[in-house]
Backbone as XML, in Angstrom:
<?xml version="1.0"?>
<chain id="A" units="angstrom">
  <residue number="1" name="MET">
    <atom name="N" x="225.889" y="112.314" z="-88.089"/>
    <atom name="CA" x="226.324" y="113.693" z="-88.357"/>
    <atom name="C" x="227.833" y="113.481" z="-88.247"/>
  </residue>
  <residue number="2" name="SER">
    <atom name="N" x="228.502" y="114.112" z="-89.586"/>
    <atom name="CA" x="229.909" y="114.139" z="-89.790"/>
    <atom name="C" x="230.613" y="115.146" z="-89.089"/>
  </residue>
  <residue number="3" name="ASN">
    <atom name="N" x="231.884" y="115.100" z="-88.588"/>
    <atom name="CA" x="232.765" y="116.100" z="-87.946"/>
    <atom name="C" x="233.648" y="116.719" z="-88.946"/>
  </residue>
  <residue number="4" name="TYR">
    <atom name="N" x="233.805" y="116.423" z="-90.620"/>
    <atom name="CA" x="233.859" y="117.032" z="-91.638"/>
    <atom name="C" x="233.384" y="118.021" z="-92.299"/>
  </residue>
  <residue number="5" name="ASN">
    <atom name="N" x="233.833" y="119.182" z="-92.794"/>
    <atom name="CA" x="233.561" y="120.107" z="-93.661"/>
    <atom name="C" x="233.565" y="119.611" z="-95.141"/>
  </residue>
  <residue number="6" name="PRO">
    <atom name="N" x="232.896" y="119.234" z="-95.625"/>
    <atom name="CA" x="232.942" y="118.830" z="-96.964"/>
    <atom name="C" x="233.613" y="119.833" z="-98.077"/>
  </residue>
  <residue number="7" name="GLN">
    <atom name="N" x="233.124" y="121.073" z="-97.708"/>
    <atom name="CA" x="233.825" y="122.010" z="-98.626"/>
    <atom name="C" x="235.399" y="122.129" z="-98.325"/>
  </residue>
  <residue number="8" name="GLU">
    <atom name="N" x="235.768" y="122.081" z="-97.012"/>
    <atom name="CA" x="237.104" y="121.996" z="-96.532"/>
    <atom name="C" x="238.138" y="120.894" z="-96.889"/>
  </residue>
  <residue number="9" name="ALA">
    <atom name="N" x="237.313" y="119.816" z="-97.190"/>
    <atom name="CA" x="237.875" y="118.529" z="-97.460"/>
    <atom name="C" x="238.441" y="118.796" z="-99.017"/>
  </residue>
  <residue number="10" name="LEU">
    <atom name="N" x="237.390" y="118.985" z="-99.538"/>
    <atom name="CA" x="237.333" y="119.038" z="-101.211"/>
    <atom name="C" x="238.886" y="119.762" z="-101.276"/>
  </residue>
  <residue number="11" name="LYS">
    <atom name="N" x="238.771" y="121.565" z="-100.630"/>
    <atom name="CA" x="239.945" y="122.408" z="-100.680"/>
    <atom name="C" x="241.212" y="121.573" z="-100.391"/>
  </residue>
  <residue number="12" name="GLN">
    <atom name="N" x="241.193" y="120.809" z="-99.350"/>
    <atom name="CA" x="242.344" y="120.234" z="-98.766"/>
    <atom name="C" x="242.848" y="118.986" z="-100.264"/>
  </residue>
  <residue number="13" name="TYR">
    <atom name="N" x="241.726" y="118.373" z="-100.769"/>
    <atom name="CA" x="242.150" y="117.086" z="-101.835"/>
    <atom name="C" x="242.734" y="118.221" z="-102.842"/>
  </residue>
  <residue number="14" name="ARG">
    <atom name="N" x="242.070" y="119.018" z="-103.194"/>
    <atom name="CA" x="242.408" y="120.098" z="-104.531"/>
    <atom name="C" x="244.002" y="120.350" z="-104.401"/>
  </residue>
  <residue number="15" name="GLN">
    <atom name="N" x="244.293" y="120.966" z="-103.005"/>
    <atom name="CA" x="245.739" y="121.238" z="-102.522"/>
    <atom name="C" x="246.697" y="120.399" z="-102.808"/>
  </residue>
  <residue number="16" name="LEU">
    <atom name="N" x="246.025" y="118.818" z="-102.293"/>
    <atom name="CA" x="247.199" y="118.176" z="-102.473"/>
    <atom name="C" x="247.471" y="117.576" z="-104.002"/>
  </residue>
  <residue number="17" name="GLY">
    <atom name="N" x="246.406" y="117.750" z="-104.735"/>
    <atom name="CA" x="246.817" y="117.374" z="-106.551"/>
    <atom name="C" x="247.345" y="118.475" z="-106.963"/>
  </residue>
  <residue number="18" name="ILE">
    <atom name="N" x="247.552" y="119.592" z="-106.263"/>
    <atom name="CA" x="248.343" y="120.638" z="-106.969"/>
    <atom name="C" x="249.773" y="120.553" z="-106.507"/>
  </residue>
  <residue number="19" name="GLU">
    <atom name="N" x="249.986" y="119.768" z="-105.716"/>
    <atom name="CA" x="251.248" y="119.600" z="-104.783"/>
    <atom name="C" x="251.687" y="118.640" z="-105.495"/>
  </residue>
  <residue number="20" name="SER">
    <atom name="N" x="251.160" y="117.604" z="-105.621"/>
    <atom name="CA" x="251.703" y="116.357" z="-106.401"/>
    <atom name="C" x="251.920" y="116.765" z="-108.116"/>
  </residue>
  <residue number="21" name="GLU">
    <atom name="N" x="251.045" y="117.245" z="-108.254"/>
    <atom name="CA" x="251.499" y="117.539" z="-110.144"/>
    <atom name="C" x="252.556" y="118.706" z="-109.986"/>
  </residue>
  <residue number="22" name="VAL">
    <atom name="N" x="252.672" y="119.650" z="-109.211"/>
    <atom name="CA" x="254.107" y="120.689" z="-108.819"/>
    <atom name="C" x="255.000" y="119.674" z="-108.588"/>
  </residue>
  <residue number="23" name="ASN">
    <atom name="N" x="255.497" y="118.452" z="-107.932"/>
    <atom name="CA" x="256.028" y="117.717" z="-107.607"/>
    <atom name="C" x="256.846" y="116.955" z="-108.642"/>
  </residue>
  <residue number="24" name="HIS">
    <atom name="N" x="256.061" y="116.562" z="-109.559"/>
    <atom name="CA" x="256.000" y="115.845" z="-110.958"/>
    <atom name="C" x="256.153" y="116.323" z="-112.059"/>
  </residue>
  <residue number="25" name="ALA">
    <atom name="N" x="255.916" y="117.888" z="-112.081"/>
    <atom name="CA" x="255.802" y="118.550" z="-113.202"/>
    <atom name="C" x="257.164" y="119.025" z="-113.897"/>
  </residue>
  <residue number="26" name="SER">
    <atom name="N" x="257.618" y="119.107" z="-115.057"/>
    <atom name="CA" x="258.526" y="119.589" z="-115.766"/>
    <atom name="C" x="258.678" y="121.217" z="-115.505"/>
  </residue>
  <residue number="27" name="PRO">
    <atom name="N" x="260.076" y="121.627" z="-115.596"/>
    <atom name="CA" x="260.400" y="123.393" z="-115.522"/>
    <atom name="C" x="259.334" y="123.862" z="-116.301"/>
  </residue>
  <residue number="28" name="HIS">
    <atom name="N" x="259.102" y="122.963" z="-117.594"/>
    <atom name="CA" x="258.056" y="124.256" z="-118.707"/>
    <atom name="C" x="256.830" y="124.073" z="-117.917"/>
  </residue>
  <residue number="29" name="ARG">
    <atom name="N" x="256.352" y="123.069" z="-117.549"/>
    <atom name="CA" x="255.267" y="122.592" z="-117.002"/>
    <atom name="C" x="254.704" y="123.421" z="-115.961"/>
  </residue>
  <residue number="30" name="LEU">
    <atom name="N" x="255.911" y="123.834" z="-115.226"/>
    <atom name="CA" x="255.686" y="124.776" z="-113.937"/>
    <atom name="C" x="255.414" y="125.927" z="-114.236"/>
  </residue>
  <residue number="31" name="ILE">
    <atom name="N" x="256.096" y="126.361" z="-115.494"/>
    <atom name="CA" x="255.914" y="128.272" z="-115.802"/>
    <atom name="C" x="254.221" y="128.076" z="-116.510"/>
  </residue>
  <residue number="32" name="GLN">
    <atom name="N" x="253.747" y="126.761" z="-117.117"/>
    <atom name="CA" x="252.521" y="126.992" z="-117.666"/>
    <atom name="C" x="251.497" y="126.921" z="-116.539"/>
  </residue>
  <residue number="33" name="MET">
    <atom name="N" x="251.867" y="126.520" z="-115.387"/>
    <atom name="CA" x="250.799" y="126.355" z="-113.847"/>
    <atom name="C" x="250.964" y="127.869" z="-113.440"/>
  </residue>
  <residue number="34" name="LEU">
    <atom name="N" x="252.060" y="128.484" z="-113.619"/>
    <atom name="CA" x="252.300" y="130.054" z="-113.086"/>
    <atom name="C" x="251.421" y="130.529" z="-113.845"/>
  </residue>
  <residue number="35" name="PHE">
    <atom name="N" x="251.450" y="130.586" z="-115.274"/>
    <atom name="CA" x="250.504" y="131.427" z="-116.129"/>
    <atom name="C" x="248.911" y="131.088" z="-115.798"/>
  </residue>
  <residue number="36" name="GLU">
    <atom name="N" x="248.644" y="129.921" z="-115.608"/>
    <atom name="CA" x="247.338" y="129.475" z="-115.394"/>
    <atom name="C" x="247.070" y="129.972" z="-114.012"/>
  </residue>
  <residue number="37" name="GLY">
    <atom name="N" x="247.685" y="129.874" z="-112.900"/>
    <atom name="CA" x="247.394" y="130.568" z="-111.588"/>
    <atom name="C" x="247.257" y="132.000" z="-111.606"/>
  </residue>
  <residue number="38" name="ALA">
    <atom name="N" x="248.025" y="132.809" z="-112.373"/>
    <atom name="CA" x="247.939" y="134.204" z="-112.566"/>
    <atom name="C" x="246.706" y="134.390" z="-113.261"/>
  </residue>
  <residue number="39" name="LEU">
    <atom name="N" x="246.244" y="133.644" z="-114.361"/>
    <atom name="CA" x="244.760" y="133.983" z="-115.110"/>
    <atom name="C" x="243.608" y="133.498" z="-114.234"/>
  </residue>
  <residue number="40" name="GLY">
    <atom name="N" x="243.948" y="132.600" z="-113.390"/>
    <atom name="CA" x="242.957" y="132.302" z="-112.388"/>
    <atom name="C" x="242.610" y="133.517" z="-111.374"/>
  </residue>
  <residue number="41" name="ARG">
    <atom name="N" x="243.535" y="134.127" z="-110.985"/>
    <atom name="CA" x="243.612" y="134.904" z="-109.625"/>
    <atom name="C" x="243.075" y="136.239" z="-110.534"/>
  </residue>
  <residue number="42" name="LEU">
    <atom name="N" x="243.497" y="136.692" z="-111.944"/>
    <atom name="CA" x="243.089" y="137.904" z="-112.251"/>
    <atom name="C" x="241.552" y="137.652" z="-112.775"/>
  </residue>
  <residue number="43" name="ALA">
    <atom name="N" x="240.985" y="136.491" z="-113.089"/>
    <atom name="CA" x="239.846" y="136.296" z="-113.188"/>
    <atom name="C" x="238.952" y="136.700" z="-111.803"/>
  </residue>
  <residue number="44" name="ILE">
    <atom name="N" x="239.438" y="136.318" z="-110.892"/>
    <atom name="CA" x="238.707" y="136.357" z="-109.744"/>
    <atom name="C" x="238.811" y="137.921" z="-109.440"/>
  </residue>
  <residue number="45" name="ALA">
    <atom name="N" x="239.630" y="138.895" z="-109.642"/>
    <atom name="CA" x="239.940" y="139.705" z="-109.326"/>
    <atom name="C" x="239.108" y="140.898" z="-110.086"/>
  </residue>
  <residue number="46" name="GLN">
    <atom name="N" x="238.912" y="140.219" z="-111.459"/>
    <atom name="CA" x="238.258" y="141.248" z="-112.131"/>
    <atom name="C" x="236.251" y="140.829" z="-111.966"/>
  </residue>
  <residue number="47" name="GLY">
    <atom name="N" x="236.060" y="139.841" z="-111.545"/>
    <atom name="CA" x="234.734" y="139.583" z="-110.723"/>
    <atom name="C" x="234.558" y="139.975" z="-109.526"/>
  </residue>
  <residue number="48" name="ALA">
    <atom name="N" x="235.798" y="140.344" z="-108.465"/>
    <atom name="CA" x="235.350" y="141.188" z="-107.833"/>
    <atom name="C" x="235.186" y="142.683" z="-108.194"/>
  </residue>
  <residue number="49" name="LEU">
    <atom name="N" x="236.132" y="143.109" z="-108.571"/>
    <atom name="CA" x="235.912" y="144.419" z="-109.350"/>
    <atom name="C" x="234.608" y="144.585" z="-109.508"/>
  </residue>
  <residue number="50" name="GLU">
    <atom name="N" x="233.908" y="144.006" z="-110.343"/>
    <atom name="CA" x="232.861" y="144.195" z="-111.101"/>
    <atom name="C" x="231.792" y="144.219" z="-109.923"/>
  </residue>
  <residue number="51" name="ARG">
    <atom name="N" x="232.060" y="143.388" z="-108.770"/>
    <atom name="CA" x="230.804" y="143.346" z="-107.550"/>
    <atom name="C" x="231.405" y="144.494" z="-106.440"/>
  </residue>
  <residue number="52" name="GLY">
    <atom name="N" x="232.221" y="145.078" z="-106.511"/>
    <atom name="CA" x="232.598" y="146.054" z="-105.801"/>
    <atom name="C" x="233.073" y="145.210" z="-104.439"/>
  </residue>
  <residue number="53" name="ASP">
    <atom name="N" x="233.986" y="143.922" z="-104.387"/>
    <atom name="CA" x="234.438" y="143.290" z="-103.189"/>
    <atom name="C" x="236.224" y="143.642" z="-103.224"/>
  </residue>
  <residue number="54" name="VAL">
    <atom name="N" x="235.772" y="144.612" z="-102.599"/>
    <atom name="CA" x="237.241" y="145.192" z="-102.301"/>
    <atom name="C" x="238.260" y="144.201" z="-102.174"/>
  </residue>
  <residue number="55" name="ALA">
    <atom name="N" x="237.679" y="143.641" z="-101.072"/>
    <atom name="CA" x="238.836" y="142.670" z="-100.161"/>
    <atom name="C" x="239.162" y="141.612" z="-100.738"/>
  </residue>
  <residue number="56" name="VAL">
    <atom name="N" x="238.350" y="140.710" z="-101.923"/>
    <atom name="CA" x="238.417" y="139.714" z="-102.489"/>
    <atom name="C" x="239.793" y="140.202" z="-103.517"/>
  </residue>
  <residue number="57" name="LYS">
    <atom name="N" x="239.310" y="141.308" z="-104.433"/>
    <atom name="CA" x="240.079" y="141.953" z="-105.096"/>
    <atom name="C" x="241.251" y="142.412" z="-104.912"/>
  </residue>
  <residue number="58" name="GLY">
    <atom name="N" x="241.537" y="142.761" z="-103.503"/>
    <atom name="CA" x="243.072" y="142.910" z="-103.165"/>
    <atom name="C" x="243.889" y="141.638" z="-102.980"/>
  </residue>
  <residue number="59" name="GLU">
    <atom name="N" x="242.971" y="140.685" z="-102.531"/>
    <atom name="CA" x="243.947" y="139.358" z="-102.382"/>
    <atom name="C" x="244.152" y="138.821" z="-103.581"/>
  </residue>
  <residue number="60" name="ALA">
    <atom name="N" x="243.236" y="138.862" z="-104.496"/>
    <atom name="CA" x="243.128" y="138.148" z="-105.716"/>
    <atom name="C" x="244.435" y="138.748" z="-106.841"/>
  </residue>
  <residue number="61" name="LEU">
    <atom name="N" x="244.498" y="140.329" z="-106.598"/>
    <atom name="CA" x="245.442" y="141.134" z="-107.584"/>
    <atom name="C" x="246.838" y="140.832" z="-106.505"/>
  </residue>
  <residue number="62" name="GLY">
    <atom name="N" x="247.096" y="140.674" z="-105.409"/>
    <atom name="CA" x="248.096" y="140.640" z="-104.594"/>
    <atom name="C" x="248.879" y="139.119" z="-104.973"/>
  </residue>
  <residue number="63" name="LYS">
    <atom name="N" x="248.140" y="138.148" z="-105.122"/>
    <atom name="CA" x="248.254" y="137.250" z="-105.409"/>
    <atom name="C" x="248.847" y="136.773" z="-106.854"/>
  </residue>
  <residue number="64" name="ALA">
    <atom name="N" x="248.117" y="137.350" z="-107.645"/>
    <atom name="CA" x="248.544" y="137.534" z="-109.264"/>
    <atom name="C" x="250.068" y="138.514" z="-109.191"/>
  </residue>
  <residue number="65" name="ILE">
    <atom name="N" x="250.141" y="139.475" z="-108.548"/>
    <atom name="CA" x="251.203" y="139.968" z="-108.707"/>
    <atom name="C" x="252.412" y="139.582" z="-108.186"/>
  </residue>
  <residue number="66" name="GLY">
    <atom name="N" x="252.036" y="138.528" z="-107.051"/>
    <atom name="CA" x="253.460" y="137.504" z="-106.655"/>
    <atom name="C" x="253.432" y="136.545" z="-107.576"/>
  </residue>
  <residue number="67" name="ILE">
    <atom name="N" x="252.448" y="136.224" z="-108.497"/>
    <atom name="CA" x="253.039" y="135.325" z="-109.117"/>
    <atom name="C" x="254.112" y="135.589" z="-110.583"/>
  </residue>
  <residue number="68" name="ILE">
    <atom name="N" x="253.308" y="136.659" z="-110.973"/>
    <atom name="CA" x="254.271" y="137.628" z="-111.790"/>
    <atom name="C" x="256.024" y="137.629" z="-111.480"/>
  </residue>
  <residue number="69" name="SER">
    <atom name="N" x="255.807" y="137.993" z="-110.142"/>
    <atom name="CA" x="257.119" y="138.475" z="-109.971"/>
    <atom name="C" x="257.856" y="136.845" z="-109.640"/>
  </residue>
  <residue number="70" name="GLY">
    <atom name="N" x="257.126" y="135.836" z="-109.323"/>
    <atom name="CA" x="257.842" y="134.793" z="-109.451"/>
    <atom name="C" x="257.906" y="134.262" z="-111.151"/>
  </residue>
  <residue number="71" name="LEU">
    <atom name="N" x="257.144" y="134.526" z="-112.026"/>
    <atom name="CA" x="257.716" y="134.700" z="-113.246"/>
    <atom name="C" x="258.680" y="135.123" z="-113.508"/>
  </residue>
  <residue number="72" name="GLN">
    <atom name="N" x="259.034" y="136.570" z="-113.047"/>
    <atom name="CA" x="259.982" y="137.326" z="-113.311"/>
    <atom name="C" x="261.583" y="136.846" z="-112.783"/>
  </residue>
  <residue number="73" name="ALA">
    <atom name="N" x="261.125" y="136.240" z="-111.692"/>
    <atom name="CA" x="262.344" y="135.989" z="-110.864"/>
    <atom name="C" x="263.409" y="134.754" z="-111.672"/>
  </residue>
  <residue number="74" name="SER">
    <atom name="N" x="262.174" y="133.588" z="-112.172"/>
    <atom name="CA" x="262.551" y="132.564" z="-112.832"/>
    <atom name="C" x="263.553" y="132.466" z="-114.288"/>
  </residue>
  <residue number="75" name="LEU">
    <atom name="N" x="263.538" y="134.189" z="-114.701"/>
    <atom name="CA" x="264.110" y="134.479" z="-116.179"/>
    <atom name="C" x="265.608" y="133.931" z="-115.943"/>
  </residue>
  <residue number="76" name="ASP">
    <atom name="N" x="266.257" y="133.722" z="-116.677"/>
    <atom name="CA" x="267.513" y="133.361" z="-116.961"/>
    <atom name="C" x="268.238" y="135.024" z="-117.523"/>
  </residue>
  <residue number="77" name="MET">
    <atom name="N" x="268.529" y="135.733" z="-116.748"/>
    <atom name="CA" x="269.010" y="136.942" z="-117.521"/>
    <atom name="C" x="270.119" y="137.279" z="-118.449"/>
  </residue>
  <residue number="78" name="SER">
    <atom name="N" x="270.946" y="136.026" z="-118.203"/>
    <atom name="CA" x="271.841" y="135.569" z="-118.806"/>
    <atom name="C" x="271.903" y="135.179" z="-120.396"/>
  </residue>
  <residue number="79" name="ALA">
    <atom name="N" x="270.262" y="135.273" z="-120.608"/>
    <atom name="CA" x="270.033" y="134.657" z="-122.195"/>
    <atom name="C" x="269.682" y="136.045" z="-123.043"/>
  </residue>
  <residue number="80" name="GLY">
    <atom name="N" x="270.079" y="137.135" z="-122.685"/>
    <atom name="CA" x="269.934" y="137.933" z="-123.615"/>
    <atom name="C" x="268.670" y="138.872" z="-123.835"/>
  </residue>
  <residue number="81" name="GLU">
    <atom name="N" x="268.697" y="139.148" z="-124.849"/>
    <atom name="CA" x="267.386" y="140.581" z="-124.840"/>
    <atom name="C" x="265.890" y="139.714" z="-124.509"/>
  </residue>
  <residue number="82" name="LEU">
    <atom name="N" x="266.000" y="138.857" z="-125.074"/>
    <atom name="CA" x="264.539" y="137.930" z="-124.944"/>
    <atom name="C" x="264.051" y="138.225" z="-123.239"/>
  </residue>
  <residue number="83" name="SER">
    <atom name="N" x="265.031" y="137.599" z="-122.579"/>
    <atom name="CA" x="264.858" y="138.059" z="-121.411"/>
    <atom name="C" x="264.726" y="139.567" z="-120.903"/>
  </residue>
  <residue number="84" name="ASP">
    <atom name="N" x="265.528" y="140.318" z="-121.311"/>
    <atom name="CA" x="265.418" y="141.731" z="-120.849"/>
    <atom name="C" x="264.070" y="141.959" z="-121.332"/>
  </residue>
  <residue number="85" name="ASN">
    <atom name="N" x="263.587" y="141.817" z="-122.150"/>
    <atom name="CA" x="262.127" y="142.239" z="-123.142"/>
    <atom name="C" x="261.016" y="141.638" z="-121.706"/>
  </residue>
  <residue number="86" name="LEU">
    <atom name="N" x="261.112" y="140.353" z="-121.427"/>
    <atom name="CA" x="260.080" y="139.592" z="-120.596"/>
    <atom name="C" x="259.992" y="140.437" z="-119.353"/>
  </residue>
  <residue number="87" name="SER">
    <atom name="N" x="261.611" y="140.656" z="-118.924"/>
    <atom name="CA" x="261.253" y="141.346" z="-117.421"/>
    <atom name="C" x="260.532" y="142.661" z="-117.590"/>
  </residue>
  <residue number="88" name="ALA">
    <atom name="N" x="261.036" y="143.235" z="-118.627"/>
    <atom name="CA" x="260.274" y="144.708" z="-118.709"/>
    <atom name="C" x="259.016" y="144.516" z="-118.858"/>
  </residue>
  <residue number="89" name="LEU">
    <atom name="N" x="258.485" y="143.443" z="-119.428"/>
    <atom name="CA" x="256.900" y="143.242" z="-119.706"/>
    <atom name="C" x="256.322" y="142.815" z="-118.189"/>
  </residue>
  <residue number="90" name="TYR">
    <atom name="N" x="256.835" y="141.865" z="-117.793"/>
    <atom name="CA" x="256.538" y="141.716" z="-116.019"/>
    <atom name="C" x="256.392" y="143.065" z="-115.401"/>
  </residue>
  <residue number="91" name="ASP">
    <atom name="N" x="257.541" y="144.111" z="-115.470"/>
    <atom name="CA" x="257.339" y="145.156" z="-115.094"/>
    <atom name="C" x="256.081" y="145.713" z="-115.142"/>
  </residue>
  <residue number="92" name="TYR">
    <atom name="N" x="256.199" y="146.053" z="-116.298"/>
    <atom name="CA" x="254.853" y="146.772" z="-116.782"/>
    <atom name="C" x="253.548" y="146.247" z="-116.216"/>
  </residue>
  <residue number="93" name="ILE">
    <atom name="N" x="253.116" y="144.841" z="-116.273"/>
    <atom name="CA" x="252.118" y="144.050" z="-116.031"/>
    <atom name="C" x="251.946" y="144.239" z="-114.599"/>
  </residue>
  <residue number="94" name="ASN">
    <atom name="N" x="252.960" y="144.537" z="-113.648"/>
    <atom name="CA" x="252.697" y="144.743" z="-112.343"/>
    <atom name="C" x="252.541" y="145.847" z="-111.643"/>
  </residue>
  <residue number="95" name="ILE">
    <atom name="N" x="253.020" y="146.968" z="-112.545"/>
    <atom name="CA" x="252.461" y="148.334" z="-112.540"/>
    <atom name="C" x="251.027" y="148.361" z="-112.812"/>
  </residue>
  <residue number="96" name="ARG">
    <atom name="N" x="250.648" y="147.906" z="-114.102"/>
    <atom name="CA" x="248.912" y="147.681" z="-114.465"/>
    <atom name="C" x="248.075" y="147.513" z="-113.491"/>
  </residue>
  <residue number="97" name="LEU">
    <atom name="N" x="248.579" y="146.004" z="-112.581"/>
    <atom name="CA" x="247.669" y="145.330" z="-111.470"/>
    <atom name="C" x="247.506" y="146.495" z="-110.609"/>
  </residue>
  <residue number="98" name="LEU">
    <atom name="N" x="248.429" y="147.144" z="-110.069"/>
    <atom name="CA" x="248.805" y="148.049" z="-109.072"/>
    <atom name="C" x="248.070" y="149.045" z="-109.063"/>
  </residue>
  <residue number="99" name="GLU">
    <atom name="N" x="248.023" y="149.548" z="-110.721"/>
    <atom name="CA" x="247.166" y="150.700" z="-111.059"/>
    <atom name="C" x="245.604" y="150.654" z="-111.146"/>
  </residue>
  <residue number="100" name="ALA">
    <atom name="N" x="245.609" y="149.170" z="-111.513"/>
    <atom name="CA" x="244.092" y="148.661" z="-111.329"/>
    <atom name="C" x="243.556" y="148.442" z="-109.896"/>
  </residue>
  <residue number="101" name="SER">
    <atom name="N" x="244.490" y="148.000" z="-108.897"/>
    <atom name="CA" x="243.811" y="147.983" z="-107.606"/>
    <atom name="C" x="243.710" y="149.068" z="-107.054"/>
  </residue>
  <residue number="102" name="ARG">
    <atom name="N" x="244.697" y="150.364" z="-107.252"/>
    <atom name="CA" x="244.145" y="151.410" z="-106.805"/>
    <atom name="C" x="243.075" y="152.378" z="-107.368"/>
  </residue>
  <residue number="103" name="GLN">
    <atom name="N" x="242.830" y="152.292" z="-108.610"/>
    <atom name="CA" x="241.755" y="152.770" z="-109.339"/>
    <atom name="C" x="240.556" y="151.946" z="-109.292"/>
  </residue>
  <residue number="104" name="ASN">
    <atom name="N" x="240.304" y="150.657" z="-109.044"/>
    <atom name="CA" x="239.213" y="149.814" z="-109.019"/>
    <atom name="C" x="238.990" y="149.718" z="-110.549"/>
  </residue>
  <residue number="105" name="ASP">
    <atom name="N" x="240.083" y="149.359" z="-111.567"/>
    <atom name="CA" x="239.540" y="149.683" z="-112.742"/>
    <atom name="C" x="240.075" y="148.304" z="-113.324"/>
  </residue>
  <residue number="106" name="SER">
    <atom name="N" x="238.829" y="147.851" z="-113.716"/>
    <atom name="CA" x="238.801" y="146.329" z="-114.140"/>
    <atom name="C" x="239.125" y="146.366" z="-115.797"/>
  </residue>
  <residue number="107" name="GLU">
    <atom name="N" x="239.327" y="147.277" z="-116.833"/>
    <atom name="CA" x="240.015" y="147.356" z="-117.955"/>
    <atom name="C" x="241.378" y="147.078" z="-117.921"/>
  </residue>
  <residue number="108" name="LYS">
    <atom name="N" x="241.861" y="147.456" z="-117.036"/>
    <atom name="CA" x="243.541" y="147.328" z="-116.689"/>
    <atom name="C" x="243.711" y="145.765" z="-116.356"/>
  </residue>
  <residue number="109" name="VAL">
    <atom name="N" x="243.058" y="145.185" z="-115.768"/>
    <atom name="CA" x="243.078" y="143.943" z="-115.526"/>
    <atom name="C" x="242.887" y="143.346" z="-116.538"/>
  </residue>
  <residue number="110" name="ALA">
    <atom name="N" x="241.533" y="143.233" z="-117.769"/>
    <atom name="CA" x="241.590" y="142.925" z="-118.774"/>
    <atom name="C" x="242.711" y="143.204" z="-119.552"/>
  </residue>
  <residue number="111" name="GLU">
    <atom name="N" x="243.309" y="144.278" z="-119.779"/>
    <atom name="CA" x="244.441" y="144.454" z="-120.727"/>
    <atom name="C" x="245.536" y="143.199" z="-120.278"/>
  </residue>
  <residue number="112" name="VAL">
    <atom name="N" x="245.903" y="142.921" z="-118.571"/>
    <atom name="CA" x="247.028" y="142.446" z="-118.133"/>
    <atom name="C" x="246.280" y="140.903" z="-118.634"/>
  </residue>
  <residue number="113" name="ILE">
    <atom name="N" x="244.821" y="140.321" z="-118.673"/>
    <atom name="CA" x="244.674" y="138.974" z="-119.052"/>
    <atom name="C" x="245.268" y="138.977" z="-120.509"/>
  </residue>
  <residue number="114" name="GLN">
    <atom name="N" x="245.066" y="139.405" z="-121.270"/>
    <atom name="CA" x="245.077" y="139.210" z="-122.675"/>
    <atom name="C" x="246.837" y="139.500" z="-122.965"/>
  </residue>
  <residue number="115" name="LEU">
    <atom name="N" x="247.386" y="140.367" z="-122.173"/>
    <atom name="CA" x="248.996" y="140.191" z="-122.109"/>
    <atom name="C" x="249.524" y="138.550" z="-121.555"/>
  </residue>
  <residue number="116" name="ILE">
    <atom name="N" x="249.029" y="138.034" z="-120.449"/>
    <atom name="CA" x="249.288" y="136.817" z="-119.820"/>
    <atom name="C" x="248.971" y="135.686" z="-120.978"/>
  </residue>
  <residue number="117" name="LYS">
    <atom name="N" x="247.587" y="135.636" z="-121.288"/>
    <atom name="CA" x="247.118" y="134.796" z="-122.335"/>
    <atom name="C" x="247.861" y="134.689" z="-123.434"/>
  </residue>
  <residue number="118" name="THR">
    <atom name="N" x="248.756" y="136.008" z="-124.088"/>
    <atom name="CA" x="249.486" y="135.583" z="-125.195"/>
    <atom name="C" x="250.793" y="135.157" z="-124.775"/>
  </residue>
  <residue number="119" name="LEU">
    <atom name="N" x="251.570" y="135.516" z="-123.521"/>
    <atom name="CA" x="252.464" y="134.553" z="-123.114"/>
    <atom name="C" x="252.354" y="133.506" z="-122.990"/>
  </residue>
  <residue number="120" name="LYS">
    <atom name="N" x="251.371" y="133.070" z="-122.592"/>
    <atom name="CA" x="251.011" y="131.463" z="-121.935"/>
    <atom name="C" x="250.649" y="130.877" z="-123.450"/>
  </residue>
  <residue number="121" name="SER">
    <atom name="N" x="250.098" y="131.253" z="-124.522"/>
    <atom name="CA" x="249.748" y="130.726" z="-125.571"/>
    <atom name="C" x="251.470" y="130.317" z="-126.323"/>
  </residue>
  <residue number="122" name="ALA">
    <atom name="N" x="252.146" y="131.467" z="-126.450"/>
    <atom name="CA" x="253.332" y="131.208" z="-127.014"/>
    <atom name="C" x="254.338" y="130.183" z="-126.361"/>
  </residue>
  <residue number="123" name="TRP">
    <atom name="N" x="254.262" y="130.252" z="-124.734"/>
    <atom name="CA" x="254.968" y="129.300" z="-123.851"/>
    <atom name="C" x="254.520" y="127.588" z="-124.431"/>
  </residue>
  <residue number="124" name="ASP">
    <atom name="N" x="253.123" y="127.811" z="-124.413"/>
    <atom name="CA" x="252.131" y="126.585" z="-124.472"/>
    <atom name="C" x="252.857" y="125.996" z="-126.045"/>
  </residue>
  <residue number="125" name="GLU">
    <atom name="N" x="253.136" y="126.627" z="-127.084"/>
    <atom name="CA" x="253.699" y="126.520" z="-128.525"/>
    <atom name="C" x="255.002" y="125.597" z="-128.237"/>
  </residue>
  <residue number="126" name="ILE">
    <atom name="N" x="255.720" y="126.224" z="-127.530"/>
    <atom name="CA" x="257.146" y="125.775" z="-127.086"/>
    <atom name="C" x="256.939" y="124.198" z="-126.809"/>
  </residue>
  <residue number="127" name="ALA">
    <atom name="N" x="256.091" y="123.981" z="-125.998"/>
    <atom name="CA" x="256.136" y="122.161" z="-125.655"/>
    <atom name="C" x="255.247" y="121.591" z="-126.873"/>
  </residue>
  <residue number="128" name="VAL">
    <atom name="N" x="254.436" y="122.299" z="-127.691"/>
    <atom name="CA" x="254.270" y="121.626" z="-129.015"/>
    <atom name="C" x="255.472" y="121.175" z="-129.736"/>
  </residue>
  <residue number="129" name="GLU">
    <atom name="N" x="256.207" y="122.212" z="-130.120"/>
    <atom name="CA" x="257.740" y="122.050" z="-131.062"/>
    <atom name="C" x="258.194" y="120.922" z="-130.515"/>
  </residue>
  <residue number="130" name="LYS">
    <atom name="N" x="258.345" y="121.109" z="-129.131"/>
    <atom name="CA" x="259.726" y="120.020" z="-128.752"/>
    <atom name="C" x="258.999" y="118.444" z="-128.970"/>
  </residue>
  <residue number="131" name="SER">
    <atom name="N" x="257.880" y="118.220" z="-128.889"/>
    <atom name="CA" x="257.272" y="116.966" z="-128.926"/>
    <atom name="C" x="257.118" y="116.358" z="-130.122"/>
  </residue>
</chain>
């Protein structure tokens, strides 16, 4: 009988894979990973809302808000109007997520998912244009 929990081992392996990807990622890829992480947490939160799982909803929305705040903090505010607009959008997104959490409203989460998908799509296009 093994002393190892296969699920925990898999979790650790995945975490190491993510750390390795982060260590070798370009700044552009890091932003893509943040968008992907936010979308993943939002999907978890939406599912938890539908199931009525308050604890998972709170944890997932908290992590999503943290990621959005990280995206906002990474903006170069000296870049002008685009950075100002993105910062305002990130503020709006975080407000909507707080409302979604407080009101148990999966439609607000769905709205944010669409906003993040739009931002991610635009960010992904930048990589294509540079290639």
